[in-house]
N, CA, C and O atoms as a MOPAC input file, in Angstrom:
PM7 MOZYME 1SCF
protein

 N     90.17100 1    98.84900 1   133.90000 1
 C     90.92200 1    99.12900 1   132.69200 1
 C     90.69900 1    97.98000 1   131.69800 1
 O     90.70400 1    96.80400 1   132.06300 1
 N     90.50800 1    98.35400 1   130.46200 1
 C     90.30100 1    97.37600 1   129.39800 1
 C     91.60500 1    96.64300 1   129.10300 1
 O     92.66800 1    97.26000 1   129.04300 1
 N     91.52500 1    95.33500 1   128.92000 1
 C     92.69200 1    94.53100 1   128.55700 1
 C     92.47000 1    93.96800 1   127.16300 1
 O     91.44800 1    93.33900 1   126.88800 1
 N     93.43900 1    94.20100 1   126.28700 1
 C     93.39700 1    93.70000 1   124.92200 1
 C     94.44600 1    92.59800 1   124.81400 1
 O     95.63900 1    92.85400 1   124.97800 1
 N     94.00700 1    91.38000 1   124.54100 1
 C     94.93500 1    90.26700 1   124.38200 1
 C     95.09900 1    90.00300 1   122.88800 1
 O     94.26100 1    89.34900 1   122.26800 1
 N     96.18200 1    90.51500 1   122.32000 1
 C     96.43000 1    90.37400 1   120.88000 1
 C     97.59000 1    89.42300 1   120.61200 1
 O     98.19500 1    89.46500 1   119.54100 1
 N     97.90100 1    88.57000 1   121.57800 1
 C     98.97400 1    87.59900 1   121.38000 1
 C     98.58700 1    86.62300 1   120.28500 1
 O     97.44300 1    86.17400 1   120.21200 1
 N     99.55300 1    86.29700 1   119.43300 1
 C     99.32100 1    85.35500 1   118.35100 1
 C     98.75000 1    85.99200 1   117.09400 1
 O     98.54300 1    85.30900 1   116.09100 1
 N     98.49600 1    87.28400 1   117.13800 1
 C     97.92500 1    87.97900 1   115.98000 1
 C     98.99500 1    88.80400 1   115.28100 1
 O     99.92200 1    89.30300 1   115.91900 1
 N     98.86100 1    88.94300 1   113.97400 1
 C     99.82300 1    89.75600 1   113.23200 1
 C     99.18800 1    91.09200 1   112.87500 1
 O     97.96500 1    91.22600 1   112.83400 1
 N    100.04000 1    92.07300 1   112.61800 1
 C     99.57700 1    93.41200 1   112.27600 1
 C     98.86100 1    93.38300 1   110.93900 1
 O     99.23700 1    92.62900 1   110.04100 1
 N     97.84600 1    94.19100 1   110.81100 1
 C     97.47600 1    95.32000 1   111.66000 1
 C     96.44800 1    94.99600 1   112.73700 1
 O     95.99500 1    95.91100 1   113.42400 1
 N     96.06400 1    93.75000 1   112.91500 1
 C     94.99400 1    93.41300 1   113.85300 1
 C     95.23500 1    93.91000 1   115.28500 1
 O     94.30200 1    94.45800 1   115.87100 1
 N     96.42800 1    93.75600 1   115.89000 1
 C     96.62500 1    94.28000 1   117.23900 1
 C     96.42800 1    95.79700 1   117.33200 1
 O     95.90000 1    96.29500 1   118.32700 1
 N     96.85000 1    96.52600 1   116.30200 1
 C     96.66500 1    97.98100 1   116.30700 1
 C     95.17900 1    98.31400 1   116.22200 1
 O     94.70200 1    99.20100 1   116.93000 1
 N     94.44900 1    97.61500 1   115.36800 1
 C     93.01600 1    97.86900 1   115.23400 1
 C     92.26900 1    97.53900 1   116.53000 1
 O     91.34600 1    98.25500 1   116.91700 1
 N     92.66900 1    96.45900 1   117.19300 1
 C     92.04300 1    96.09100 1   118.47200 1
 C     92.32300 1    97.15000 1   119.52900 1
 O     91.44500 1    97.48300 1   120.32500 1
 N     93.54200 1    97.68000 1   119.54000 1
 C     93.90800 1    98.73700 1   120.48900 1
 C     93.11100 1    99.99900 1   120.20400 1
 O     92.60300 1   100.63800 1   121.12600 1
 N     93.00000 1   100.35800 1   118.94200 1
 C     92.23500 1   101.54400 1   118.55300 1
 C     90.77900 1   101.41800 1   119.02400 1
 O     90.21200 1   102.37200 1   119.55500 1
 N     90.18900 1   100.25600 1   118.82900 1
 C     88.80700 1   100.02900 1   119.25100 1
 C     88.67500 1   100.13300 1   120.77700 1
 O     87.72100 1   100.72700 1   121.28000 1
 N     89.62100 1    99.56200 1   121.49700 1
 C     89.57800 1    99.61800 1   122.96100 1
 C     89.67300 1   101.05600 1   123.45500 1
 O     88.99400 1   101.43000 1   124.41200 1
 N     90.51300 1   101.86700 1   122.81000 1
 C     90.65700 1   103.26300 1   123.22300 1
 C     89.42800 1   104.09500 1   122.86200 1
 O     89.14000 1   105.09000 1   123.52700 1
 N     88.71200 1   103.70200 1   121.83100 1
 C     87.45900 1   104.39300 1   121.51200 1
 C     86.41900 1   104.11600 1   122.59400 1
 O     85.63400 1   104.99900 1   122.94000 1
 N     86.41000 1   102.90400 1   123.12600 1
 C     85.46100 1   102.53200 1   124.17700 1
 C     85.87700 1   103.06700 1   125.54200 1
 O     85.02600 1   103.39300 1   126.36900 1
 N     87.18000 1   103.15600 1   125.77900 1
 C     87.71200 1   103.62100 1   127.05700 1
 C     88.85500 1   104.59300 1   126.78400 1
 O     90.01800 1   104.18700 1   126.79000 1
 N     88.54900 1   105.87000 1   126.54400 1
 C     89.57200 1   106.84200 1   126.13800 1
 C     90.64100 1   107.13400 1   127.18900 1
 O     91.64500 1   107.77400 1   126.87700 1
 N     90.44700 1   106.67800 1   128.43300 1
 C     91.46000 1   106.91900 1   129.45900 1
 C     92.68300 1   106.03700 1   129.28500 1
 O     93.76700 1   106.38300 1   129.75700 1
 N     92.52600 1   104.89600 1   128.60900 1
 C     93.66900 1   104.01800 1   128.38000 1
 C     93.28000 1   102.55500 1   128.41900 1
 O     92.12300 1   102.19800 1   128.64600 1
 N     94.28400 1   101.71500 1   128.19000 1
 C     94.06300 1   100.27000 1   128.21100 1
 C     95.40000 1    99.56200 1   128.40300 1
 O     96.46800 1   100.17300 1   128.36000 1
 N     95.30200 1    98.26700 1   128.61300 1
 C     96.47600 1    97.40200 1   128.73500 1
 C     96.43900 1    96.44400 1   127.55400 1
 O     95.41100 1    95.82400 1   127.28200 1
 N     97.56700 1    96.32500 1   126.85000 1
 C     97.61100 1    95.49100 1   125.65100 1
 C     98.70100 1    94.43300 1   125.80800 1
 O     99.81500 1    94.74100 1   126.23100 1
 N     98.37800 1    93.19600 1   125.46800 1
 C     99.32600 1    92.08900 1   125.49800 1
 C     99.61500 1    91.65500 1   124.07000 1
 O     98.69500 1    91.33300 1   123.31800 1
 N    100.88300 1    91.64600 1   123.69400 1
 C    101.29500 1    91.15600 1   122.37500 1
 C    102.52100 1    90.27400 1   122.55200 1
 O    103.17200 1    90.30000 1   123.59600 1
 N    102.83100 1    89.49000 1   121.51800 1
 C    103.95300 1    88.55800 1   121.65300 1
 C    105.01000 1    88.71800 1   120.56500 1
 O    105.83600 1    87.83000 1   120.35600 1
 N    104.97800 1    89.86000 1   119.87200 1
 C    106.03300 1    90.07800 1   118.87900 1
 C    106.43800 1    91.54500 1   118.84900 1
 O    105.61100 1    92.42900 1   119.07500 1
 N    107.71600 1    91.80100 1   118.56900 1
 C    108.21500 1    93.17500 1   118.62600 1
 C    107.60300 1    94.10400 1   117.58300 1
 O    107.51500 1    95.30800 1   117.82100 1
 N    107.18300 1    93.58500 1   116.44500 1
 C    106.57000 1    94.44400 1   115.42000 1
 C    105.24500 1    95.01300 1   115.93000 1
 O    104.97800 1    96.20400 1   115.77300 1
 N    104.42600 1    94.17100 1   116.53300 1
 C    103.14600 1    94.63800 1   117.07600 1
 C    103.38300 1    95.63500 1   118.20100 1
 O    102.68000 1    96.64100 1   118.30000 1
 N    104.36200 1    95.36400 1   119.03900 1
 C    104.68100 1    96.28400 1   120.13700 1
 C    105.07700 1    97.64500 1   119.57900 1
 O    104.61000 1    98.67000 1   120.07400 1
 N    105.92300 1    97.67300 1   118.56400 1
 C    106.37100 1    98.93300 1   117.97300 1
 C    105.22400 1    99.66000 1   117.28200 1
 O    105.09200 1   100.87600 1   117.42200 1
 N    104.39600 1    98.93300 1   116.53900 1
 C    103.28400 1    99.55700 1   115.81900 1
 C    102.23500 1   100.13000 1   116.76300 1
 O    101.70800 1   101.21500 1   116.51400 1
 N    101.92600 1    99.42100 1   117.83500 1
 C    100.94900 1    99.91800 1   118.81000 1
 C    101.50400 1   101.13800 1   119.52700 1
 O    100.78300 1   102.11200 1   119.74000 1
 N    102.77000 1   101.09500 1   119.89800 1
 C    103.39000 1   102.24500 1   120.55600 1
 C    103.34600 1   103.46600 1   119.65100 1
 O    103.00200 1   104.55800 1   120.10100 1
 N    103.68700 1   103.29500 1   118.39200 1
 C    103.66500 1   104.40200 1   117.43100 1
 C    102.25100 1   104.96800 1   117.28500 1
 O    102.06100 1   106.18400 1   117.30900 1
 N    101.26300 1   104.08900 1   117.13200 1
 C     99.87900 1   104.53000 1   117.01000 1
 C     99.44300 1   105.31000 1   118.24900 1
 O     98.87400 1   106.39500 1   118.13400 1
 N     99.70900 1   104.75700 1   119.43300 1
 C     99.27300 1   105.39400 1   120.67700 1
 C     99.93900 1   106.75100 1   120.86300 1
 O     99.27800 1   107.71200 1   121.25800 1
 N    101.23100 1   106.84300 1   120.58700 1
 C    101.93300 1   108.11800 1   120.72000 1
 C    101.34400 1   109.16900 1   119.78200 1
 O    101.15800 1   110.32000 1   120.17700 1
 N    101.05500 1   108.78200 1   118.55700 1
 C    100.46100 1   109.72400 1   117.59400 1
 C     99.06500 1   110.16600 1   118.03300 1
 O     98.63000 1   111.27200 1   117.71100 1
 N     98.36500 1   109.30200 1   118.76900 1
 C     97.02100 1   109.62500 1   119.25500 1
 C     97.06100 1   110.39100 1   120.58100 1
 O     96.01300 1   110.70600 1   121.14600 1
 N     98.26600 1   110.69100 1   121.07900 1
 C     98.39400 1   111.49200 1   122.28900 1
 C     98.46900 1   110.70500 1   123.58800 1
 O     98.24900 1   111.26700 1   124.66100 1
 N     98.77200 1   109.43300 1   123.51200 1
 C     98.85900 1   108.58800 1   124.69800 1
 C    100.31600 1   108.32700 1   125.06500 1
 O    101.19700 1   108.32800 1   124.20500 1
 N    100.55100 1   108.10200 1   126.35500 1
 C    101.85400 1   107.66100 1   126.83800 1
 C    101.81300 1   106.13500 1   126.91700 1
 O    100.78200 1   105.55100 1   127.25000 1
 N    102.93800 1   105.50000 1   126.61000 1
 C    102.99700 1   104.03800 1   126.61000 1
 C    104.16100 1   103.58400 1   127.48300 1
 O    105.30100 1   104.00600 1   127.28900 1
 N    103.85900 1   102.72400 1   128.43900 1
 C    104.88500 1   102.07500 1   129.25300 1
 C    104.91300 1   100.61300 1   128.83600 1
 O    103.88100 1    99.94200 1   128.84600 1
 N    106.09300 1   100.11700 1   128.47000 1
 C    106.21900 1    98.74400 1   127.98800 1
 C    107.07400 1    97.92700 1   128.94300 1
 O    108.12700 1    98.37800 1   129.39400 1
 N    106.61100 1    96.72600 1   129.24600 1
 C    107.41400 1    95.77900 1   130.00700 1
 C    107.35200 1    94.44200 1   129.27600 1
 O    106.49500 1    94.22300 1   128.41900 1
 N    108.27300 1    93.55800 1   129.63300 1
 C    108.31500 1    92.24900 1   128.98800 1
 C    108.25200 1    91.17700 1   130.05900 1
 O    108.93000 1    91.25900 1   131.08300 1
 N    107.42100 1    90.16100 1   129.80600 1
 C    107.26000 1    89.07600 1   130.77200 1
 C    107.04900 1    87.76600 1   130.02900 1
 O    106.07900 1    87.62600 1   129.28400 1
 N    107.92600 1    86.82700 1   130.21900 1
 C    107.82600 1    85.49600 1   129.59700 1
 C    107.66300 1    85.56700 1   128.08700 1
 O    106.90100 1    84.79000 1   127.51200 1
 N    108.36800 1    86.48900 1   127.43500 1
 C    108.31500 1    86.61200 1   125.98800 1
 C    107.14900 1    87.42900 1   125.46200 1
 O    107.03000 1    87.63400 1   124.25400 1
 N    106.28300 1    87.89900 1   126.35700 1
 C    105.16100 1    88.75000 1   125.95700 1
 C    105.47700 1    90.20200 1   126.30200 1
 O    106.18800 1    90.48200 1   127.26700 1
 N    104.94500 1    91.11200 1   125.50900 1
 C    105.06400 1    92.53500 1   125.77400 1
 C    103.76400 1    93.00900 1   126.40900 1
 O    102.67500 1    92.68600 1   125.93300 1
 N    103.88600 1    93.77500 1   127.48600 1
 C    102.73300 1    94.33700 1   128.15900 1
 C    102.82600 1    95.85100 1   127.99300 1
 O    103.76800 1    96.48300 1   128.47200 1
 N    101.84700 1    96.41700 1   127.31700 1
 C    101.83400 1    97.84300 1   127.05200 1
 C    100.72900 1    98.49200 1   127.87800 1
 O     99.55600 1    98.14500 1   127.74600 1
 N    101.11400 1    99.42700 1   128.72000 1
 C    100.15100 1   100.21200 1   129.49400 1
 C    100.00000 1   101.54200 1   128.75900 1
 O    100.94300 1   102.33100 1   128.68900 1
 N     98.82700 1   101.78100 1   128.22100 1
 C     98.56300 1   102.96900 1   127.42300 1
 C     97.66500 1   103.89700 1   128.25200 1
 O     96.57300 1   103.51400 1   128.67200 1
 N     98.15000 1   105.12700 1   128.47800 1
 C     97.41700 1   106.08200 1   129.32700 1
 C     97.43400 1   107.46300 1   128.69100 1
 O     98.36000 1   107.82200 1   127.96300 1
 N     96.39500 1   108.22300 1   128.98100 1
 C     96.32200 1   109.60100 1   128.52800 1
 C     97.33000 1   110.43800 1   129.26200 1
 O     97.42600 1   111.64100 1   129.02100 1

């Protein structure tokens, strides 16, 4: 599974990185972000693209598992 590390980046860069990862691996990816805005924007994008998103939080980072 592709891992996208977008910690420390501001939107829209994490969303664009996620979009690129899903184009390369349409089955899904794992995304790491460190702010709630990026987490919300990626979740919204993935849901609109037909993906399910499971979010967990660890040490202040958000881990998003995006799957078809």
